[in-house]
C-alpha positions as CSV (number, residue, x, y, z in Angstrom):
1,M,-18.5,-20.1,-54.2
2,S,-22.3,-19.4,-54.5
3,D,-24.8,-22.5,-55.3
4,Y,-25.8,-20.2,-58.3
5,T,-22.5,-20.5,-59.7
6,T,-22.6,-24.2,-59.1
7,Y,-26.1,-24.5,-60.8
8,R,-24.5,-22.6,-63.9
9,F,-21.8,-25.3,-64.2
10,I,-24.1,-28.1,-64.0
11,Y,-26.5,-26.3,-66.2
12,N,-23.5,-25.3,-69.0
13,L,-22.8,-29.0,-68.9
14,F,-26.3,-30.4,-69.1
15,F,-27.2,-28.0,-72.1
16,I,-24.5,-27.0,-74.4
17,K,-26.4,-24.6,-77.3
18,K,-25.1,-25.1,-80.7
19,E,-25.4,-21.8,-82.9
20,H,-28.6,-23.3,-84.9
21,G,-30.3,-24.1,-81.1
22,E,-30.0,-28.1,-80.8
23,V,-29.4,-28.8,-77.1
24,L,-26.8,-31.6,-76.6
25,T,-26.8,-33.7,-73.3
26,M,-23.4,-35.0,-71.9
27,D,-22.5,-37.1,-69.0
28,H,-21.2,-34.5,-66.3
29,S,-20.4,-36.5,-63.3
30,A,-16.6,-37.2,-63.8
31,V,-16.1,-33.6,-64.6
32,L,-18.3,-32.4,-61.6
33,R,-16.3,-34.6,-59.2
34,E,-13.3,-33.3,-60.7
35,E,-14.0,-29.7,-60.6
36,K,-15.7,-29.6,-57.2
37,N,-12.5,-28.7,-55.3
38,D,-11.4,-26.0,-57.4
39,L,-14.6,-24.2,-57.3
40,G,-14.4,-23.8,-53.6
41,I,-18.0,-25.5,-53.4
42,H,-18.6,-26.2,-49.5
43,K,-22.3,-27.2,-50.3
44,N,-23.3,-30.3,-51.1
45,V,-23.2,-31.0,-54.6
46,E,-25.7,-33.8,-54.9
47,N,-28.5,-31.8,-53.4
48,L,-27.5,-28.8,-55.9
49,Q,-28.1,-31.6,-58.7
50,Q,-31.3,-32.3,-57.4
51,K,-32.1,-28.7,-57.7
52,T,-31.4,-28.3,-61.3
53,N,-35.4,-29.9,-62.0
54,G,-36.5,-26.6,-59.5
55,S,-35.7,-24.1,-62.7
56,L,-33.7,-21.5,-61.1
57,F,-34.3,-19.6,-64.6
58,D,-38.0,-18.2,-65.2
59,H,-36.9,-17.9,-68.8
60,K,-40.5,-16.8,-69.9
61,L,-40.6,-13.6,-67.3
62,G,-36.7,-12.9,-68.2
63,D,-36.1,-13.1,-64.5
64,E,-33.0,-15.0,-63.5
65,K,-33.2,-16.7,-60.0
66,Y,-30.4,-17.4,-57.5
67,Q,-30.9,-19.9,-54.8
68,N,-28.5,-20.8,-52.1
69,S,-28.6,-24.0,-50.1
70,Q,-30.8,-22.8,-47.4
71,G,-33.5,-22.1,-50.1
72,I,-33.1,-18.5,-50.1
73,E,-34.0,-17.1,-53.4
74,I,-33.5,-14.0,-55.0
75,I,-34.4,-12.4,-58.6
76,I,-31.3,-10.9,-59.5
77,D,-31.2,-8.3,-62.6
78,R,-28.0,-8.3,-64.8
79,K,-28.8,-5.2,-66.7
80,K,-27.5,-3.9,-63.1
81,D,-23.9,-4.2,-64.0
82,E,-24.5,-1.2,-65.9
83,K,-24.3,0.5,-62.5
84,L,-20.7,-0.4,-62.2
85,T,-17.8,1.4,-64.0
86,N,-15.1,-0.3,-65.6
87,F,-12.8,0.6,-62.6
88,G,-15.3,-1.1,-60.2
89,M,-15.6,-4.0,-62.6
90,E,-12.1,-4.7,-62.4
91,T,-11.7,-4.2,-58.9
92,L,-14.5,-7.0,-58.3
93,K,-13.0,-9.3,-60.5
94,D,-9.3,-8.8,-59.4
95,R,-10.3,-9.9,-55.8
96,Y,-13.6,-10.6,-54.9
97,L,-15.4,-12.7,-57.7
98,G,-15.1,-16.2,-57.2
99,K,-14.2,-18.9,-59.9
100,N,-16.9,-18.4,-63.0
101,E,-18.7,-16.0,-60.4
102,S,-20.7,-12.7,-62.2
103,Y,-20.9,-9.5,-60.4
104,Q,-24.5,-10.0,-59.6
105,D,-23.9,-13.4,-58.4
106,L,-21.3,-12.1,-56.0
107,F,-24.1,-9.6,-54.7
108,A,-26.8,-12.3,-54.4
109,R,-24.2,-14.7,-52.5
110,V,-23.6,-12.4,-49.9
111,A,-27.2,-11.0,-49.5
112,S,-28.5,-14.3,-49.5
113,Y,-26.2,-15.9,-47.0
114,Y,-26.6,-13.4,-44.6
115,S,-30.4,-12.6,-44.7
116,D,-33.4,-13.6,-42.5
117,N,-35.2,-15.0,-45.4
118,S,-35.9,-14.7,-49.2
119,E,-37.8,-11.1,-48.7
120,H,-34.9,-9.7,-46.7
121,A,-32.5,-11.3,-49.0
122,Q,-34.1,-9.8,-52.0
123,R,-33.9,-6.0,-50.3
124,L,-30.5,-6.6,-49.8
125,Y,-29.5,-7.7,-53.0
126,N,-31.4,-4.5,-54.2
127,Y,-29.5,-2.0,-52.0
128,I,-26.1,-3.9,-53.2
129,S,-26.9,-3.9,-56.7
130,N,-28.0,-0.3,-56.9
131,L,-24.7,0.6,-54.8
132,W,-26.9,2.1,-52.2
133,F,-24.6,-0.1,-49.3
134,M,-21.5,-2.1,-49.8
135,P,-20.3,-4.9,-47.6
136,A,-16.8,-4.6,-46.2
137,T,-14.5,-6.4,-48.4
138,P,-13.9,-9.6,-46.1
139,I,-17.6,-10.0,-46.5
140,L,-17.5,-9.6,-50.3
141,S,-14.2,-12.0,-50.0
142,N,-15.5,-14.7,-48.0
143,G,-19.5,-14.4,-47.4
144,G,-21.0,-17.8,-48.2
145,T,-17.9,-19.3,-49.1
146,A,-15.2,-21.7,-47.4
147,R,-12.7,-19.3,-48.3
148,G,-12.1,-17.4,-45.2
149,L,-13.8,-15.5,-42.0
150,P,-16.3,-12.5,-43.4
151,I,-14.6,-10.4,-40.3
152,S,-10.8,-9.4,-40.3
153,C,-10.3,-6.6,-38.2
154,F,-9.4,-7.2,-34.5
155,L,-8.3,-4.9,-31.5
156,N,-6.3,-6.5,-28.3
157,E,-3.6,-5.8,-25.7
158,S,-0.7,-7.6,-24.0
159,A,-0.3,-7.6,-20.4
160,D,2.8,-6.8,-18.6
161,S,4.5,-10.2,-18.5
162,L,6.3,-12.8,-20.6
163,H,3.4,-14.7,-20.6
164,G,1.3,-11.8,-21.8
165,I,3.4,-10.9,-24.5
166,V,3.8,-14.1,-25.8
167,D,0.1,-14.9,-25.9
168,L,-0.5,-11.6,-28.0
169,W,2.2,-12.6,-30.4
170,N,0.7,-15.9,-30.8
171,E,-3.0,-14.6,-31.1
172,N,-1.8,-11.8,-33.6
173,V,0.1,-14.8,-35.6
174,W,-3.2,-16.6,-35.9
175,L,-5.1,-13.5,-36.8
176,A,-2.7,-12.5,-39.5
177,A,-2.5,-15.6,-40.9
178,R,-6.1,-15.1,-41.9
179,G,-5.5,-11.5,-43.5
180,G,-6.4,-10.0,-40.1
181,G,-5.8,-6.5,-39.4
182,I,-4.8,-5.7,-35.8
183,G,-4.6,-2.8,-33.4
184,S,-2.6,-3.8,-30.3
185,Y,-2.2,-2.2,-27.5
186,W,1.4,-2.0,-25.7
187,G,0.9,0.5,-22.8
188,N,0.8,-1.9,-20.0
189,L,4.4,-3.1,-20.8
190,R,7.3,-1.8,-18.2
191,S,9.6,0.9,-19.8
192,I,13.4,0.1,-20.7
193,G,15.4,-0.5,-17.3
194,E,12.4,-0.8,-15.1
195,K,13.0,-3.8,-12.3
196,V,11.5,-7.1,-13.4
197,G,12.0,-10.4,-11.0
198,R,14.5,-10.0,-8.2
199,V,17.5,-8.5,-10.0
200,G,16.4,-8.2,-13.7
201,K,15.6,-5.5,-15.9
202,T,13.1,-5.0,-18.6
203,S,14.4,-4.3,-22.3
204,G,11.4,-2.1,-22.8
205,I,8.5,-2.4,-25.5
206,I,10.5,-1.8,-28.7
207,P,12.0,-5.3,-29.0
208,F,8.8,-7.1,-28.4
209,I,7.2,-4.6,-30.9
210,R,9.9,-5.2,-33.3
211,V,9.6,-9.4,-32.7
212,M,5.7,-8.5,-33.7
213,D,7.1,-6.6,-37.0
214,S,8.8,-9.6,-38.0
215,L,6.0,-11.8,-37.5
216,T,3.3,-9.8,-39.1
217,L,6.1,-9.4,-42.3
218,A,6.3,-13.1,-42.2
219,I,2.8,-14.5,-42.0
220,S,1.7,-12.2,-44.3
221,Q,4.0,-13.0,-47.4
222,G,2.1,-14.8,-50.3
223,S,-1.3,-13.8,-49.1
224,L,-4.4,-12.8,-51.1
225,R,-5.6,-10.4,-48.2
226,R,-2.3,-9.3,-46.0
227,G,-2.1,-9.3,-42.7
228,S,-0.9,-6.0,-41.1
229,A,-0.7,-4.6,-37.4
230,A,-0.6,-1.2,-35.4
231,C,0.9,-0.6,-32.1
232,Y,-0.8,1.8,-29.6
233,L,1.1,3.6,-26.9
234,P,-0.4,6.2,-24.3
235,V,1.3,9.8,-24.5
236,N,2.8,9.3,-20.8
237,H,4.6,6.0,-21.4
238,P,8.2,6.4,-20.6
239,E,9.1,5.2,-24.3
240,I,6.9,7.6,-26.1
241,E,9.8,9.6,-27.5
242,E,11.4,6.3,-29.5
243,F,8.0,5.1,-30.0
244,I,7.2,7.9,-32.1
245,E,10.6,7.3,-34.1
246,M,10.1,3.8,-34.6
247,R,8.7,4.1,-38.1
248,R,11.4,6.0,-39.3
249,P,13.8,4.7,-41.5
250,T,16.9,6.8,-40.8
251,G,18.4,7.9,-37.4
252,G,18.6,5.9,-34.5
253,D,19.5,1.9,-33.7
254,P,18.1,-0.1,-36.9
255,N,17.3,-2.6,-34.3
256,R,15.1,-0.8,-32.4
257,K,12.6,0.3,-35.8
258,A,9.7,-1.4,-36.9
259,L,8.9,-0.2,-40.5
260,N,6.3,-2.7,-41.2
261,L,4.1,-1.7,-38.6
262,H,1.6,1.2,-38.2
263,H,1.5,3.1,-35.0
264,G,-1.0,5.3,-33.1
265,I,-0.8,7.2,-29.8
266,L,-3.5,7.6,-27.1
267,I,-3.5,11.6,-26.2
268,S,-5.2,12.4,-23.0
269,D,-6.6,15.5,-21.8
270,D,-4.0,16.1,-19.2
271,F,-1.6,16.2,-21.8
272,M,-3.5,18.4,-24.1
273,R,-4.1,20.7,-21.0
274,A,-0.3,21.0,-20.2
275,V,0.3,21.4,-24.0
276,E,-1.9,24.4,-23.5
277,N,0.0,25.7,-20.4
278,D,3.6,25.0,-21.6
279,S,4.1,22.9,-18.6
280,E,6.3,19.4,-17.7
281,W,4.7,16.5,-18.9
282,A,5.5,13.0,-16.6
283,L,6.3,10.1,-18.2
284,V,5.1,7.4,-15.8
285,S,5.8,3.5,-15.4
286,P,2.7,1.4,-16.0
287,N,3.6,-1.1,-13.5
288,D,3.5,1.3,-10.3
289,G,2.4,4.8,-11.3
290,S,6.0,6.1,-10.6
291,V,7.5,8.8,-12.5
292,Q,10.2,8.2,-14.5
293,S,11.2,11.3,-16.2
294,K,9.8,14.7,-17.1
295,I,9.8,16.4,-20.6
296,S,8.4,19.6,-22.2
297,A,4.5,18.8,-23.1
298,R,4.9,21.2,-26.1
299,N,8.5,19.7,-27.5
300,L,6.6,16.3,-27.3
301,W,3.5,17.6,-29.0
302,I,5.9,19.1,-31.8
303,R,7.3,16.0,-32.2
304,I,4.4,14.1,-32.8
305,L,3.0,16.7,-35.3
306,T,6.3,16.5,-37.1
307,A,6.4,12.9,-37.5
308,R,2.8,13.0,-38.6
309,V,3.7,15.3,-41.4
310,E,7.1,13.6,-42.4
311,T,5.7,10.1,-42.5
312,G,1.8,10.3,-42.0
313,E,1.7,8.7,-38.5
314,P,1.1,8.2,-36.0
315,Y,-2.2,8.1,-35.6
316,M,-3.9,10.2,-32.6
317,L,-6.6,8.6,-30.8
318,F,-8.2,11.3,-28.1
319,I,-8.8,8.7,-25.3
320,D,-10.5,10.4,-22.5
321,T,-13.1,11.8,-25.4
322,V,-13.5,8.3,-26.4
323,N,-14.1,6.8,-23.1
324,R,-16.5,9.9,-21.9
325,E,-18.8,8.3,-25.0
326,I,-18.6,4.6,-24.6
327,P,-21.9,2.8,-24.1
328,E,-23.6,3.1,-20.5
329,H,-23.6,-0.7,-19.8
330,H,-19.9,-0.7,-20.7
331,K,-19.3,1.8,-18.1
332,L,-21.3,0.0,-15.7
333,A,-19.5,-2.9,-16.5
334,G,-16.0,-1.1,-16.0
335,L,-15.1,-1.7,-19.3
336,N,-13.0,1.1,-21.4
337,V,-11.2,1.5,-24.5
338,K,-7.0,1.7,-24.7
339,T,-6.5,1.1,-28.3
340,S,-7.8,1.4,-32.0
341,N,-7.3,-0.4,-35.2
342,L,-5.5,0.0,-38.3
343,C,-7.7,3.0,-39.5
344,S,-8.8,4.4,-36.1
345,E,-12.5,4.2,-36.5
346,I,-12.8,1.3,-33.9
347,T,-13.0,2.1,-30.3
348,L,-13.9,-1.0,-28.5
349,P,-12.8,-2.3,-25.0
350,T,-10.5,-4.5,-24.7
351,G,-8.5,-6.7,-21.8
352,I,-9.7,-8.5,-18.9
353,D,-13.4,-7.9,-18.2
354,K,-15.5,-8.2,-15.0
355,D,-16.0,-11.9,-15.6
356,G,-12.0,-12.3,-15.8
357,K,-12.1,-13.1,-19.8
358,E,-9.7,-11.6,-22.1
359,R,-11.7,-9.7,-24.9
360,T,-10.3,-9.6,-28.3
361,A,-12.5,-6.6,-30.1
362,V,-14.0,-7.5,-33.3
363,C,-15.3,-5.1,-36.1
364,C,-17.6,-6.1,-38.3
365,L,-18.2,-3.3,-40.7
366,S,-20.4,-2.2,-44.0
367,S,-21.1,1.2,-45.5
368,L,-23.9,3.3,-46.6
369,N,-23.5,5.1,-49.9
370,I,-24.2,9.1,-49.1
371,E,-23.7,9.4,-53.1
372,K,-27.2,7.8,-53.6
373,Y,-28.7,9.4,-50.4
374,F,-31.8,10.6,-52.3
375,E,-32.4,7.3,-53.8
376,W,-32.7,5.5,-50.5
377,K,-33.5,8.1,-47.8
378,D,-37.3,7.4,-47.8
379,N,-37.0,3.9,-47.7
380,P,-38.3,2.7,-44.4
381,N,-36.4,-0.8,-44.3
382,I,-32.9,-0.1,-45.6
383,I,-31.2,0.7,-42.4
384,E,-32.8,-2.1,-40.3
385,D,-32.3,-4.6,-43.2
386,I,-28.5,-3.5,-43.2
387,M,-28.2,-4.0,-39.1
388,R,-30.0,-7.5,-39.2
389,F,-27.2,-8.3,-42.1
390,L,-24.5,-7.3,-39.9
391,D,-26.0,-9.3,-37.2
392,N,-25.8,-12.3,-39.0
393,V,-22.2,-11.5,-40.4
394,L,-21.4,-11.3,-36.7
395,Q,-23.1,-14.7,-35.9
396,D,-21.3,-15.9,-38.6
397,F,-18.0,-15.2,-37.6
398,I,-18.8,-16.3,-34.1
399,D,-20.0,-20.0,-35.4
400,N,-17.3,-20.2,-37.9
401,A,-13.8,-18.9,-36.4
402,P,-11.4,-21.1,-35.2
403,D,-10.6,-21.9,-31.7
404,Q,-7.3,-19.7,-31.9
405,F,-9.8,-16.7,-32.2
406,K,-11.5,-17.6,-28.9
407,N,-11.1,-14.1,-27.5
408,A,-12.5,-12.6,-30.6
409,K,-15.6,-14.8,-30.5
410,Y,-15.9,-14.1,-26.7
411,S,-16.0,-10.4,-27.2
412,A,-18.1,-10.4,-30.5
413,I,-20.8,-12.9,-28.0
414,R,-20.8,-10.6,-25.3
415,E,-20.8,-7.0,-27.0
416,R,-22.0,-7.7,-30.3
417,S,-20.5,-4.3,-31.8
418,V,-21.0,-3.1,-35.2
419,G,-19.8,-0.5,-37.5
420,L,-22.5,0.7,-40.0
421,G,-20.4,3.4,-41.8
422,V,-20.7,5.7,-44.8
423,M,-19.0,6.7,-48.3
424,G,-19.6,9.3,-50.7
425,F,-20.2,12.6,-48.5
426,H,-17.9,14.6,-50.7
427,S,-19.7,13.1,-53.9
428,F,-22.7,14.2,-52.7
429,L,-22.0,17.5,-51.8
430,Q,-20.6,17.9,-55.4
431,Q,-23.4,16.5,-56.7
432,Q,-25.7,19.3,-55.2
433,G,-23.3,21.9,-56.1
434,I,-22.5,22.5,-52.5
435,P,-18.7,23.5,-51.4
436,L,-17.8,21.4,-48.9
437,E,-16.2,24.8,-47.2
438,S,-19.7,25.8,-46.4
439,V,-22.8,26.3,-43.9
440,M,-25.1,24.1,-46.1
441,S,-22.4,21.2,-46.2
442,N,-22.8,20.7,-42.4
443,V,-26.5,21.4,-42.4
444,W,-26.6,18.3,-44.7
445,N,-23.7,16.5,-42.3
446,K,-25.9,16.7,-39.4
447,K,-29.4,16.0,-41.2
448,I,-27.6,12.7,-42.9
449,F,-25.8,11.7,-39.7
450,S,-28.6,12.3,-37.1
451,S,-30.9,10.3,-39.7
452,I,-28.8,7.4,-39.7
453,K,-27.9,7.5,-36.0
454,K,-32.0,7.4,-35.1
455,Q,-32.5,4.5,-37.3
456,V,-30.2,2.4,-36.2
457,D,-30.9,2.9,-32.5
458,S,-34.3,1.9,-33.6
459,A,-33.2,-0.9,-35.3
460,S,-31.0,-2.4,-32.2
461,N,-34.1,-2.1,-30.1
462,I,-36.4,-3.8,-32.6
463,I,-33.8,-6.5,-33.1
464,A,-33.2,-7.1,-29.1
465,K,-36.9,-7.8,-28.5
466,E,-36.6,-10.3,-31.1
467,K,-33.5,-12.1,-31.0
468,G,-32.5,-10.7,-27.5
469,A,-30.4,-8.4,-26.1
470,C,-26.4,-8.8,-26.3
471,P,-25.1,-10.1,-23.1
472,D,-23.4,-6.8,-22.1
473,A,-26.4,-4.8,-22.2
474,A,-28.7,-7.5,-20.7
475,D,-26.3,-7.8,-17.7
476,Y,-27.8,-4.3,-16.7
477,G,-31.6,-4.5,-18.5
478,I,-30.5,-2.6,-21.2
479,Q,-32.7,-3.5,-24.3
480,E,-29.5,-3.2,-27.1
481,R,-28.7,-6.0,-29.5
482,F,-25.4,-4.0,-30.7
483,S,-23.4,-2.2,-27.8
484,N,-21.7,0.2,-30.8
485,K,-23.6,0.3,-34.0
486,I,-21.7,3.0,-36.1
487,A,-18.4,3.7,-37.5
488,I,-16.9,5.3,-40.3
489,A,-14.3,3.5,-41.9
490,P,-12.2,4.9,-45.0
491,T,-13.6,2.5,-47.7
492,A,-11.1,3.0,-50.6
493,S,-11.8,-0.3,-52.1
494,I,-15.4,-0.2,-51.8
495,S,-15.9,3.4,-53.0
496,I,-14.6,2.2,-56.3
497,I,-17.2,-0.7,-56.7
498,C,-19.5,2.0,-55.7
499,G,-19.0,3.9,-59.0
500,G,-15.9,5.9,-57.8
501,A,-17.8,7.3,-54.8
502,S,-15.7,9.8,-52.5
503,P,-14.2,7.4,-49.7
504,G,-15.6,7.5,-46.1
505,I,-16.1,11.0,-45.1
506,E,-12.8,12.3,-46.8
507,P,-12.6,15.1,-49.6
508,I,-11.7,13.8,-52.8
509,A,-8.0,13.9,-53.7
510,A,-8.1,14.8,-57.3
511,N,-10.8,15.5,-60.0
512,S,-8.7,13.6,-62.5
513,Y,-6.0,11.2,-62.0
514,T,-4.8,7.8,-63.2
515,H,-5.0,4.6,-61.4
516,K,-2.8,1.7,-61.8
517,T,-4.0,-1.8,-61.1
518,L,-2.6,-5.2,-62.2
519,T,-5.3,-5.4,-65.0
520,G,-4.0,-1.6,-66.5
521,S,-4.6,1.8,-66.0
522,F,-7.6,3.6,-65.4
523,N,-8.2,7.4,-65.9
524,V,-10.7,8.4,-63.3
525,R,-12.3,11.8,-63.7
526,N,-14.8,13.3,-61.6
527,K,-18.5,12.9,-63.2
528,Y,-19.6,16.0,-61.7
529,L,-17.1,18.1,-62.9
530,A,-17.8,16.8,-66.4
531,K,-21.3,17.8,-66.3
532,T,-20.2,21.5,-65.2
533,L,-17.7,21.1,-68.3
534,E,-20.3,20.5,-70.7
535,K,-22.1,23.7,-69.8
536,Y,-19.1,25.7,-71.0
537,N,-18.5,23.3,-74.0
538,K,-15.1,22.3,-72.1
539,N,-15.3,18.3,-71.3
540,D,-12.9,17.4,-73.6
541,D,-9.3,15.9,-73.5
542,E,-7.4,19.0,-73.6
543,T,-9.2,20.3,-70.6
544,W,-9.1,17.3,-68.7
545,A,-5.1,16.9,-69.1
546,S,-4.7,20.3,-67.5
547,I,-6.6,19.3,-64.7
548,T,-4.6,16.4,-64.4
549,T,-1.2,18.7,-64.9
550,N,-2.5,20.7,-62.0
551,Q,-2.6,17.8,-59.6
552,G,-6.4,17.3,-59.9
553,S,-7.0,21.3,-59.5
554,V,-9.5,23.1,-61.3
555,K,-8.2,26.7,-60.0
556,H,-6.8,27.4,-63.3
557,L,-10.1,27.1,-65.1
558,S,-10.7,31.0,-65.5
559,F,-14.4,30.1,-67.1
560,L,-15.6,28.4,-63.9
561,T,-17.5,30.9,-61.5
562,D,-16.1,31.1,-57.9
563,E,-18.5,29.0,-56.4
564,E,-18.1,26.2,-58.9
565,Q,-14.1,26.4,-58.5
566,S,-15.0,26.0,-54.7
567,V,-17.6,23.0,-55.0
568,F,-14.5,20.9,-56.9
569,K,-11.8,21.9,-54.4
570,T,-9.3,18.9,-53.7
571,A,-8.5,17.7,-50.2
572,F,-5.2,19.8,-50.1
573,E,-7.2,22.9,-51.3
574,I,-9.8,23.0,-48.8
575,D,-9.4,24.9,-45.3
576,Q,-8.4,21.8,-43.0
577,R,-10.6,23.2,-40.2
578,W,-13.8,22.8,-42.2
579,L,-12.7,18.9,-42.1
580,I,-12.5,19.2,-38.3
581,E,-15.5,21.3,-37.9
582,L,-17.6,18.6,-40.2
583,G,-15.8,15.7,-38.4
584,A,-16.8,17.5,-34.8
585,E,-20.4,17.5,-35.9
586,R,-21.2,14.6,-36.9
587,T,-19.0,13.0,-33.8
588,K,-22.4,13.5,-31.8
589,Y,-24.0,10.4,-34.0
590,I,-21.2,8.4,-33.8
591,C,-21.1,5.8,-31.2
592,Q,-17.5,4.8,-32.3
593,A,-15.0,7.1,-34.3
594,Q,-14.3,8.0,-38.1
595,S,-11.5,7.7,-40.1
596,L,-10.5,11.3,-40.2
597,N,-7.6,12.4,-42.4
598,L,-5.8,15.7,-42.6
599,F,-4.5,17.2,-45.7
600,I,-1.3,19.2,-45.0
601,P,0.3,21.8,-47.6
602,A,4.3,21.7,-48.0
603,D,4.6,25.2,-46.5
604,I,2.2,25.0,-43.3
605,H,3.5,26.9,-40.3
606,K,4.0,24.6,-37.6
607,R,1.8,27.2,-35.3
608,D,-0.9,26.4,-37.9
609,L,-0.5,22.4,-37.8
610,S,-0.6,22.5,-34.3
611,M,-4.0,24.6,-34.2
612,I,-5.7,22.3,-36.6
613,H,-4.8,19.1,-34.5
614,Y,-5.6,21.4,-31.1
615,S,-8.8,22.3,-32.5
616,A,-9.6,18.7,-33.2
617,W,-9.4,17.7,-29.5
618,K,-11.0,21.0,-28.3
619,K,-14.0,20.5,-30.7
620,G,-14.5,16.7,-29.3
621,V,-13.0,14.8,-32.4
622,K,-12.0,11.2,-31.1
623,S,-9.5,10.2,-33.4
624,L,-7.4,11.3,-36.3
625,Y,-6.2,9.1,-39.2
626,Y,-3.3,9.8,-41.5
627,C,-1.9,13.5,-42.1
628,R,-1.1,13.6,-45.4
629,S,1.4,15.8,-46.7
630,K,2.8,16.9,-49.9
631,S,6.2,17.7,-48.2
632,I,7.6,14.2,-48.9
633,Q,7.0,11.8,-52.2
634,R,4.6,9.4,-51.7
635,A,1.8,7.7,-53.4
636,E,-1.5,6.8,-52.4
637,V,-1.8,3.0,-52.3
638,I,-5.0,0.6,-51.9
639,N,-2.7,-2.3,-51.6
640,N,0.9,-1.9,-52.8
641,K,1.3,-5.6,-53.4
642,F,-1.9,-6.3,-55.5
643,E,-3.6,-3.1,-56.7
644,G,-0.8,-0.6,-57.6
645,S,-0.9,3.3,-56.9
646,I,-2.6,6.3,-58.1
647,D,0.0,7.5,-61.0
648,V,-0.3,11.5,-60.9
649,N,1.1,13.3,-58.1
650,I,-2.0,13.7,-55.6
651,Y,-0.9,13.0,-52.3
652,N,2.9,13.8,-53.2
653,S,5.3,15.9,-54.4
654,K,8.5,15.2,-56.4
655,M,10.2,18.2,-54.6
656,N,9.9,18.9,-50.9
657,G,9.4,22.3,-49.4
658,N,13.0,23.7,-50.2
659,G,12.7,22.5,-53.8
660,S,15.1,19.4,-53.5
661,K,14.2,16.2,-54.7
662,N,13.0,13.9,-51.6
663,N,13.7,10.2,-51.9
664,S,11.4,9.0,-49.2
665,T,9.0,5.9,-50.1
666,T,6.8,6.3,-47.4
667,D,3.2,5.0,-48.2
668,Y,-0.3,5.7,-47.1
669,E,-1.3,2.2,-46.9
670,E,-4.9,1.9,-46.8
671,C,-6.2,-1.0,-44.5
672,L,-8.3,-3.6,-46.7
673,S,-9.5,-5.2,-43.3
674,C,-12.7,-2.7,-42.6
675,Q,-13.5,-1.4,-45.8
């Protein structure tokens, strides 16, 4: 809870205005003591009481000042509430506002707490309140409060021993208990039937993953920010075939399923070449490198793609591409990436480093709003200011994370990796009347991301000179404050807060849909399409109803030009090769990865399905997130426990490809840990 909110509480107790303007005074001490814990105040209340004489409000000018306990001051503008949509306000109210906290209070709380000084805080507040950038939701929820940590996304791995497995379980329980989203690597473990000890044989990875499944579910029950986890396995692990099927609710032994976990596969260059050549593929023991069996590479590839179409997963991490692009000082230190997170955009090293210390990687994220690009692009301070903000968020985590997070704290101290991301790319294109399937979209793609990269690199160097390089870089004489700087998260929640900007770098799912939350249903309409419809006097309920009926598409609106229809194509109508092309082009400017979803129609030929995924590897994309398909009934979920689902068939079809009803309830659950 912010000091400003506490001040308002004190202010209202001191001065209660009657209708005719008199001011009454009252004794507030007892009430203040009673309310102290409920407000979540972790600052010194007596100090705040003394500050009431300092006038946090300037009534003459009409400005309202926010001041935190460190003396950081921000002038806040409550008129900026007008920039928020009703949907955005309800999202903030449902999840992120403290008791008695307003929208602008929240923005000021976060900006002031993670600023270097009042001037920096004011600029940060301006960026956030203008919706130019938005911190990740753990920062919005917990920044400047005693409620929790500002980071809730982690990567780790298990060693090939009972001690290593139990250590991973133990760490993951503590991470999940704090609402953490976890990406764990299980590829070090021997497969089922391999020797252990003198006479024993292993039970393989699946039983241990299943325990993790149960632990995550148990720890998460009743939490506001639910813990969740993803498991990653290399494509040459002997249990890869069973691993692919572990989230499929039917078929196989139910005791060897993990339905509450997500999963991803590390795809190597060697495997992709084996698929190209239709070669046999060796499944190899991670313990001694012995070949346990050989299978058809293409058959395994098709199994992976079939699972992606039918369940949305596994995620795909092109691991050799990732490790070719890690920071030079990490290569020199012998570090490498083995896993990713719940959204497949984080690529940080885990495991034992050269100093014999265990690393659990930490994802410290926030996102620029590209929809507002022309409002902030010429601001000389914005990206450096945000990188300083992220540096302070990371330091807050290091200073305040509990001892059970020691591996994560160590990793954060050593590499100081952050991930500045984006949202609103498709919204920006529609605002400018540019089809996503066009050369001009790629021109802007390169222009925007190359500019961001140039500025974050400069900021890392400037801050390193001022505060010191991160230890990983300093060991090799490299002047970098941050080992990694850019990662593109999916941003489903913060995109809603930012006026309904398109999430991350993905295309919009529909031009009109209904989104249900606990506080009600919200009809979401594409504001740029509304402006286009105005030209034809068609911005009416009848037209919008027809768009909703057609799953958010405008292709039935014959009065629109071909160019206009192209601008407002939805995710499933866009040629997916363009998503790969744009993703590959921006990859060279992203030091980590991007949450890149594919949108597959029900009748896609398996040859086309294969070529889309193959081209992602060939063009240098680092990872693929969900494969969203219309072939199975499912709903887009922000968080199915707390915020409900999209009510119109955006990502789902009640009929499958052969016209029969499909009763699957598979959800694409968007991770709240890194957006």
